[in-house]
C-alpha positions as CSV (number, residue, x, y, z in Angstrom):
1,X,0.1,15.1,21.4
2,X,1.7,13.2,18.4
3,X,1.0,9.5,18.0
4,X,3.2,7.2,16.0
5,X,3.3,3.6,15.1
6,X,6.1,1.6,13.4
7,X,4.7,-1.4,11.5
8,X,6.4,-4.1,9.5
9,X,4.6,-6.4,7.1
10,X,6.5,-9.6,7.7
11,X,5.6,-11.6,4.7
12,X,8.6,-12.4,2.7
13,X,10.0,-15.2,0.6
14,X,13.7,-15.5,1.0
15,X,15.5,-17.0,-2.1
16,X,19.1,-17.6,-2.7
17,X,20.0,-16.1,-6.1
18,X,23.0,-17.3,-8.1
19,X,25.7,-14.8,-9.4
20,X,25.2,-12.3,-6.6
21,X,27.8,-13.1,-4.1
22,X,25.3,-15.5,-2.5
23,X,23.3,-12.4,-1.4
24,X,19.8,-13.1,-0.2
25,X,17.2,-11.1,-1.7
26,X,13.8,-10.4,0.1
27,X,11.3,-11.1,-2.6
28,X,7.5,-10.3,-2.7
29,X,4.7,-11.6,-4.7
30,X,3.4,-8.1,-5.3
31,X,4.2,-7.4,-9.0
32,X,5.1,-3.8,-8.2
33,X,6.9,-4.6,-4.9
34,X,9.3,-7.4,-6.1
35,X,11.9,-6.7,-3.6
36,X,11.9,-5.9,0.1
37,X,9.9,-6.4,3.3
38,X,7.1,-3.8,3.4
39,X,7.6,-1.3,6.3
40,X,4.7,1.2,7.2
41,X,4.9,4.1,9.7
42,X,1.7,6.0,10.7
43,X,2.0,9.3,12.5
44,X,-0.7,12.0,13.2
45,X,-2.1,14.5,15.6
46,X,-4.4,17.3,15.5
47,X,-2.6,19.3,12.7
48,X,-1.4,16.5,10.3
49,X,-1.6,12.8,9.2
50,X,1.4,10.8,7.8
51,X,1.6,7.5,6.2
52,X,5.0,6.3,5.0
53,X,5.7,2.9,3.3
54,X,9.2,1.8,2.1
55,X,11.0,-1.6,1.6
56,X,13.5,-3.0,4.0
57,X,15.9,-4.9,1.7
58,X,18.5,-6.2,4.3
59,X,21.2,-4.6,2.1
60,X,22.7,-2.2,4.7
61,X,24.0,0.5,2.5
62,X,20.8,0.6,0.4
63,X,18.5,0.7,3.5
64,X,20.8,3.4,5.0
65,X,20.3,5.5,1.8
66,X,16.6,4.9,1.8
67,X,16.2,5.9,5.5
68,X,18.2,9.0,4.9
69,X,16.2,10.0,2.1
70,X,12.7,9.4,3.8
71,X,14.0,11.1,6.9
72,X,14.8,14.2,4.9
73,X,11.3,14.5,3.4
74,X,9.7,13.5,6.7
75,X,11.4,16.1,8.8
76,X,10.8,18.8,6.2
77,X,7.2,18.1,6.1
78,X,6.8,18.1,9.9
79,X,8.5,21.5,10.2
80,X,6.1,22.9,7.6
81,X,3.1,21.2,9.3
82,X,3.8,22.8,12.7
83,X,2.7,26.2,11.2
84,X,-0.1,24.9,8.9
85,X,-3.4,26.7,9.5
86,X,-5.6,24.9,6.9
87,X,-9.1,23.6,7.4
88,X,-8.0,19.9,6.7
89,X,-5.0,18.4,8.5
90,X,-1.8,18.6,6.5
91,X,-0.7,15.3,4.9
92,X,2.2,13.4,3.9
93,X,1.8,10.0,2.1
94,X,5.0,8.1,0.8
95,X,4.6,5.0,-1.2
96,X,7.0,2.9,-3.2
97,X,7.6,0.5,-6.1
98,X,10.6,-1.9,-5.9
99,X,11.8,-4.1,-8.9
100,X,14.5,-6.6,-9.5
101,X,16.5,-6.8,-12.7
102,X,18.1,-10.1,-12.8
103,X,20.1,-11.1,-9.8
104,X,22.1,-7.8,-9.8
105,X,20.0,-4.7,-10.0
106,X,17.4,-3.3,-7.6
107,X,15.3,-0.3,-8.5
108,X,13.1,1.5,-5.9
109,X,10.7,4.5,-6.8
110,X,9.4,6.7,-3.9
111,X,6.3,8.7,-4.6
112,X,6.0,11.6,-2.0
113,X,2.6,13.1,-1.9
114,X,2.2,16.3,0.3
115,X,-0.7,18.6,0.8
116,X,-0.5,21.8,2.7
117,X,-1.6,24.8,1.1
118,X,-1.6,23.1,-2.2
119,X,-0.9,19.4,-3.1
120,X,2.5,18.4,-4.6
121,X,3.9,15.0,-5.6
122,X,7.7,14.3,-5.7
123,X,9.4,11.2,-7.1
124,X,12.8,9.7,-6.1
125,X,14.5,6.9,-7.7
126,X,17.4,4.7,-6.5
127,X,18.9,2.0,-8.7
128,X,21.5,-0.1,-6.9
129,X,24.0,-2.6,-8.0
130,X,24.2,-5.5,-5.5
131,X,27.5,-6.8,-7.1
132,X,29.3,-3.5,-6.6
133,X,27.4,-2.5,-3.7
134,X,26.8,0.9,-5.0
135,X,24.2,3.2,-6.5
136,X,23.8,3.1,-10.3
137,X,24.0,6.3,-12.3
138,X,22.7,6.7,-15.9
139,X,26.0,6.5,-17.8
140,X,27.1,3.4,-15.7
141,X,24.6,1.4,-17.9
142,X,24.1,3.7,-21.0
143,X,26.8,3.4,-23.6
144,X,28.9,6.6,-24.4
145,X,27.3,9.2,-26.6
146,X,23.9,7.3,-26.6
147,X,21.8,9.8,-24.6
148,X,20.4,10.9,-27.9
149,X,18.7,7.4,-28.4
150,X,17.0,7.6,-25.0
151,X,15.8,11.0,-25.7
152,X,14.5,10.1,-29.1
153,X,12.5,7.2,-27.7
154,X,11.2,9.2,-24.8
155,X,9.8,11.8,-27.0
156,X,8.3,9.1,-29.3
157,X,6.5,7.6,-26.3
158,X,5.4,10.9,-24.8
159,X,3.7,11.8,-28.1
160,X,2.1,8.4,-28.6
161,X,0.7,8.1,-25.2
162,X,-0.7,11.7,-24.8
163,X,-1.0,13.2,-28.3
164,X,-3.8,15.5,-27.1
165,X,-1.4,17.1,-24.5
166,X,1.7,17.0,-26.8
167,X,3.3,20.3,-27.1
168,X,7.0,19.9,-28.6
169,X,7.9,23.6,-28.0
170,X,6.9,23.6,-24.2
171,X,8.3,20.0,-23.5
172,X,11.6,20.2,-25.5
173,X,13.5,21.7,-22.6
174,X,12.6,18.5,-20.5
175,X,13.2,16.0,-23.5
176,X,16.6,17.6,-24.5
177,X,20.0,15.9,-24.4
178,X,20.5,17.1,-20.9
179,X,21.6,14.6,-18.4
180,X,19.3,15.9,-15.7
181,X,16.2,15.1,-17.8
182,X,16.9,11.4,-17.5
183,X,18.7,10.9,-14.1
184,X,15.4,9.5,-12.7
185,X,15.0,5.9,-14.1
186,X,14.3,2.4,-13.1
187,X,15.4,-1.0,-14.4
188,X,12.7,-3.6,-14.4
189,X,12.8,-7.2,-15.9
190,X,11.8,-6.2,-19.4
191,X,12.1,-2.3,-19.8
192,X,14.1,0.7,-18.9
193,X,11.9,3.3,-17.3
194,X,12.3,7.1,-17.5
195,X,10.6,8.9,-14.7
196,X,9.6,12.5,-15.3
197,X,8.7,14.4,-12.2
198,X,5.4,16.6,-11.8
199,X,5.8,19.9,-13.5
200,X,8.2,18.8,-16.3
201,X,6.2,17.5,-19.0
202,X,2.8,17.4,-17.3
203,X,1.2,18.5,-14.0
204,X,1.6,14.9,-12.7
205,X,4.7,12.6,-12.6
206,X,4.9,10.5,-15.8
207,X,6.8,7.3,-16.6
208,X,8.1,6.2,-20.0
209,X,8.8,2.5,-20.6
210,X,11.4,1.5,-23.2
211,X,11.9,-2.0,-24.1
212,X,15.6,-3.0,-23.8
213,X,15.5,-4.2,-27.4
214,X,14.5,-0.8,-28.6
215,X,17.6,0.7,-27.0
216,X,19.7,-2.0,-28.6
217,X,23.4,-1.4,-28.1
218,X,22.8,1.9,-26.4
219,X,22.3,-0.1,-23.0
220,X,24.1,-3.3,-21.6
221,X,21.0,-4.9,-20.5
222,X,18.6,-7.4,-21.9
223,X,14.9,-8.4,-21.2
224,X,14.1,-11.3,-18.9
225,X,11.0,-13.6,-19.1
226,X,8.5,-12.0,-16.7
227,X,6.5,-14.7,-14.5
228,X,2.8,-14.9,-15.2
229,X,0.5,-14.3,-12.3
230,X,-2.0,-17.1,-12.1
231,X,-5.5,-15.8,-10.6
232,X,-7.5,-17.8,-8.2
233,X,-10.5,-20.0,-9.3
234,X,-13.4,-17.9,-10.3
235,X,-15.9,-19.7,-7.8
236,X,-15.3,-19.4,-4.1
237,X,-17.6,-21.5,-2.0
238,X,-18.4,-19.6,1.2
239,X,-19.4,-21.4,4.4
240,X,-22.8,-21.0,5.8
241,X,-23.0,-19.0,9.1
242,X,-25.6,-19.9,11.8
243,X,-26.4,-16.8,13.6
244,X,-29.1,-16.4,16.4
245,X,-30.6,-12.9,16.1
246,X,-31.6,-13.1,19.9
247,X,-28.1,-13.5,21.2
248,X,-25.6,-10.7,21.4
249,X,-23.2,-10.2,18.7
250,X,-20.1,-7.9,17.8
251,X,-18.0,-7.3,14.8
252,X,-14.2,-7.4,15.0
253,X,-12.6,-5.4,12.2
254,X,-8.9,-5.2,11.2
255,X,-7.5,-2.4,9.1
256,X,-4.4,-1.8,7.0
257,X,-3.4,-5.3,6.2
258,X,-2.9,-8.0,5.2
259,X,0.3,-9.2,6.6
260,X,1.6,-12.6,6.2
261,X,2.3,-13.4,10.0
262,X,-0.2,-11.6,11.9
263,X,-3.3,-11.9,9.5
264,X,-2.6,-15.5,9.5
265,X,-2.7,-15.8,13.2
266,X,-6.0,-13.9,13.4
267,X,-7.5,-16.1,10.7
268,X,-6.3,-19.4,12.6
269,X,-8.0,-18.0,15.8
270,X,-11.3,-17.2,13.9
271,X,-11.3,-20.6,12.2
272,X,-10.7,-22.5,15.4
273,X,-13.8,-20.8,17.0
274,X,-15.9,-20.9,13.9
275,X,-16.0,-17.1,14.1
276,X,-16.1,-14.3,11.4
277,X,-14.4,-10.8,11.2
278,X,-14.1,-8.0,8.7
279,X,-10.7,-7.0,7.1
280,X,-10.5,-3.6,5.7
281,X,-7.7,-4.1,3.0
282,X,-5.4,-1.5,1.6
283,X,-5.3,-2.1,-2.3
284,X,-1.7,-1.3,-2.4
285,X,-1.1,-4.4,0.0
286,X,-3.5,-6.8,-1.2
287,X,-1.2,-8.4,-3.7
288,X,1.5,-9.0,-0.9
289,X,-0.7,-12.0,0.2
290,X,-3.5,-12.7,-2.2
291,X,-4.0,-16.2,-0.7
292,X,-5.0,-14.6,2.6
293,X,-7.7,-12.6,0.9
294,X,-9.1,-15.8,-0.7
295,X,-8.9,-17.5,2.8
296,X,-10.9,-14.8,4.3
297,X,-13.7,-15.3,1.9
298,X,-13.5,-19.1,2.0
299,X,-13.7,-19.1,5.9
300,X,-16.6,-16.7,6.1
301,X,-14.9,-13.5,7.0
302,X,-15.5,-10.1,5.0
303,X,-13.3,-8.0,3.0
304,X,-13.8,-4.2,3.0
305,X,-12.2,-1.4,1.1
306,X,-9.7,0.8,3.0
307,X,-8.5,2.9,-0.1
308,X,-5.5,2.1,-2.2
309,X,-2.8,4.0,-0.7
310,X,-4.1,5.3,2.7
311,X,-4.4,8.9,1.6
312,X,-6.7,11.1,3.7
313,X,-9.7,11.0,1.1
314,X,-11.3,14.3,2.4
315,X,-8.3,16.4,0.9
316,X,-8.6,14.8,-2.5
317,X,-10.6,15.8,-5.6
318,X,-13.6,13.7,-6.5
319,X,-11.6,12.1,-9.3
320,X,-8.7,11.2,-7.0
321,X,-11.1,9.7,-4.3
322,X,-12.9,7.5,-7.0
323,X,-9.4,6.3,-8.2
324,X,-8.4,5.3,-4.6
325,X,-11.7,3.4,-4.1
326,X,-12.1,1.9,-7.5
327,X,-8.4,0.8,-7.8
328,X,-8.9,-1.1,-4.6
329,X,-12.2,-2.6,-5.7
330,X,-10.8,-4.0,-8.8
331,X,-7.6,-5.3,-7.1
332,X,-9.6,-7.3,-4.6
333,X,-12.0,-8.5,-7.2
334,X,-8.9,-9.7,-9.2
335,X,-8.0,-12.0,-6.3
336,X,-11.4,-12.9,-4.8
337,X,-13.8,-12.5,-7.7
338,X,-15.9,-10.4,-5.2
339,X,-16.3,-6.7,-4.9
340,X,-16.2,-5.2,-1.4
341,X,-19.5,-3.7,-0.3
342,X,-18.1,-1.8,2.6
343,X,-15.7,1.2,2.7
344,X,-13.7,2.4,5.8
345,X,-11.8,5.7,4.9
346,X,-8.3,6.1,6.2
347,X,-8.4,7.9,9.6
348,X,-12.1,7.5,9.5
349,X,-12.2,10.9,7.5
350,X,-15.4,11.5,5.4
351,X,-17.2,14.4,3.8
352,X,-19.8,14.8,1.2
353,X,-17.7,14.1,-1.6
354,X,-16.4,10.8,0.0
355,X,-20.1,9.8,0.5
356,X,-20.8,10.4,-3.1
357,X,-17.7,8.5,-4.3
358,X,-18.8,5.5,-2.1
359,X,-21.9,5.2,-4.3
360,X,-23.6,1.9,-3.1
361,X,-20.9,1.1,-0.7
362,X,-21.7,1.3,3.1
363,X,-19.2,3.5,5.0
364,X,-18.2,1.9,8.1
365,X,-16.5,3.5,11.1
366,X,-16.4,1.9,14.7
367,X,-17.9,2.0,18.2
368,X,-14.8,0.8,20.1
369,X,-11.3,1.9,19.3
370,X,-8.9,-0.8,20.8
371,X,-6.2,1.6,20.4
372,X,-3.9,-1.3,19.7
373,X,-1.6,1.0,17.6
374,X,-0.9,3.1,20.7
375,X,-1.0,0.6,23.5
376,X,1.1,-2.2,21.9
377,X,0.4,-4.4,25.0
378,X,-2.1,-7.2,24.3
379,X,-3.3,-7.4,28.0
380,X,-4.2,-3.7,27.9
381,X,-5.8,-3.9,24.4
382,X,-8.1,-6.9,25.8
383,X,-8.8,-5.1,29.0
384,X,-9.8,-1.9,27.1
385,X,-12.2,-3.8,24.7
386,X,-13.8,-6.0,27.3
387,X,-14.6,-3.1,29.7
388,X,-16.5,-1.3,26.9
389,X,-17.9,-4.0,24.8
390,X,-21.7,-4.5,24.4
391,X,-24.2,-6.0,21.9
392,X,-23.9,-4.5,18.4
393,X,-20.4,-3.0,18.7
394,X,-17.8,-2.6,15.8
395,X,-14.3,-3.0,17.3
396,X,-11.5,-1.3,15.4
397,X,-8.1,-3.2,15.4
398,X,-5.2,-3.6,13.1
399,X,-3.6,-6.8,11.7
400,X,-0.2,-5.2,11.5
401,X,1.9,-6.2,14.5
402,X,2.4,-8.9,17.1
403,X,0.4,-7.4,20.2
404,X,-2.7,-6.9,18.0
405,X,-2.6,-10.6,16.8
406,X,-2.0,-11.7,20.5
407,X,-4.9,-9.6,21.7
408,X,-7.2,-10.7,18.8
409,X,-6.5,-14.3,19.9
410,X,-7.5,-13.6,23.4
411,X,-10.5,-11.5,22.5
412,X,-12.0,-14.0,20.3
413,X,-12.0,-16.6,22.8
414,X,-13.1,-14.4,25.7
415,X,-16.0,-12.7,23.7
416,X,-17.3,-16.1,22.7
417,X,-17.0,-17.1,26.4
418,X,-19.0,-14.1,27.4
419,X,-21.8,-15.1,25.0
420,X,-21.1,-12.9,21.9
421,X,-21.3,-14.0,18.4
422,X,-18.5,-12.9,16.4
423,X,-19.9,-11.8,12.9
424,X,-19.0,-9.7,10.0
425,X,-20.1,-6.1,9.6
426,X,-22.6,-6.9,7.1
427,X,-24.1,-9.7,9.2
428,X,-24.2,-7.2,12.2
429,X,-26.0,-4.7,10.0
430,X,-28.5,-7.2,8.9
431,X,-29.4,-8.2,12.6
432,X,-28.6,-4.8,14.3
433,X,-29.6,-2.2,11.7
434,X,-28.9,0.5,14.3
435,X,-25.1,-0.5,14.6
436,X,-22.6,2.4,13.9
């Protein structure tokens, strides 16, 4: 039986931008997700796993175009997955980047990773003109007869970035003066980005960034001043927890966040009762709410690594697994000045390679699955957990939608009333080494 959940990260900052018909953009603090409200869909059964993220911009025509494009990839994958007979579950993972160029242009890049018999990665780009309310094609912004300049700069950038892989004869068909070679592009604040799909120049998608100044009169766009991200203070003073080893204790854990609205509610409830939890963070979402990660540490909760993009780690190469883990480690460290010591693989999937890549990080699963993603009813979630809970349990939840936040608020109070101490996973391991 297929299971699906539809999740929306509600952290947005709404700003009114001048010169755009008073159109409200949904802006984010994530430097690679400047536009949009992050929507996440998870779906899985015994044959496949599917994790899809895309932005909701509130620009009707653009959102419809995005939905249509994603649906075409999703439906095609599901048709193929029905007949898949591999040892590992088939997988589709769609992630995105979204950029704002001044108050007019929005660029969205979708990266579609699929693994059936083999792994493939596709890239789709949409550049949208909010003034004209239409998609932007290359020659809408590139001056006539100036494709040669774009091709010249692209070839130069490829040669400089990958001199050891440079093969002019093999790459020339994909760098020639053919429009289809440059039809996938993005507009960021300071540069024009050409996106070369997997299998064109290299066996991986490759982006060439070209400053607008380099293009000169070939393009009718100029660079903007990019805001500087100011990191948090290097020193975070954590509170001291008073734990009685003789009293029962459990660890609440929350996966796939953070989200502005629901993670905040959970943190508020924990703080009210002087309790702790462990939040297994996706690296790709960490920059959506860096202040919440800092708050977790400051208020005595713990942050764990949940990979960067929610890919099924058991299907990846050792190099790719390390990339998923290490990128998340560094992202969280940038925000909190602390490296996570815990790892929870997406879907709980692990094998010997994952164990090797985890290195000194403890892999954490759970003993109680609240099934909050399926029940979506706070009373049923609470009833399920309270029916099963015992000393030393690790409880799996998600800080992604309202019923989970409501259930967490009730559970925190009820578990404490029943005599349980709410501790982090690391604290639980310290006093209950047999846990998990």
